[in-house]
C-alpha positions as CSV (number, residue, x, y, z in Angstrom):
1,X,7.1,-6.1,9.1
2,X,4.8,-3.8,7.3
3,X,1.7,-2.0,8.5
4,X,-1.8,-2.7,7.0
5,X,-4.7,-0.3,6.8
6,X,-8.4,-1.3,7.1
7,X,-10.0,0.0,3.9
8,X,-13.5,0.4,5.4
9,X,-12.5,2.5,8.4
10,X,-8.8,3.4,8.1
11,X,-7.6,1.7,11.3
12,X,-3.9,0.8,11.0
13,X,-2.5,-2.6,12.1
14,X,1.0,-2.0,13.4
15,X,2.9,-5.2,14.0
16,X,5.2,-3.5,16.4
17,X,2.2,-2.9,18.6
18,X,0.1,-5.9,17.8
19,X,-3.5,-6.0,19.0
20,X,-3.1,-6.9,22.7
21,X,-6.8,-6.2,23.6
22,X,-7.7,-9.1,21.2
23,X,-4.9,-11.4,22.2
24,X,-2.3,-10.5,19.5
25,X,1.1,-9.9,20.9
26,X,3.4,-7.1,19.8
27,X,5.8,-8.3,17.1
28,X,3.1,-10.4,15.3
29,X,3.2,-10.0,11.5
30,X,-0.1,-9.3,9.7
31,X,0.4,-12.6,7.8
32,X,0.6,-14.5,11.1
33,X,-2.7,-13.2,12.4
34,X,-5.4,-15.8,12.8
35,X,-7.7,-16.2,9.8
36,X,-10.7,-15.2,12.0
37,X,-9.1,-12.0,13.3
38,X,-11.0,-8.9,12.5
39,X,-10.5,-5.1,12.7
40,X,-11.0,-4.1,16.3
41,X,-12.6,-0.8,15.2
42,X,-15.2,-1.9,12.6
43,X,-15.0,-5.7,12.5
44,X,-13.8,-6.0,8.9
45,X,-12.0,-9.3,8.1
46,X,-8.4,-9.6,7.0
47,X,-9.3,-9.4,3.3
48,X,-10.4,-5.8,3.9
49,X,-6.8,-4.7,4.7
50,X,-4.2,-3.3,2.4
51,X,-0.4,-3.1,2.9
52,X,0.9,0.4,3.4
């Protein structure tokens, strides 16, 4: 599973960590995030992320 960076703010989504504060369990691949999930730091949508 690859990490993804939010292009507007630089926050990194790490699938090993998930986003537990927003209901995303560790081990969740970026591709499996809900379509309405947004960056927890700046609120950007999934389209604003790039694979790193």
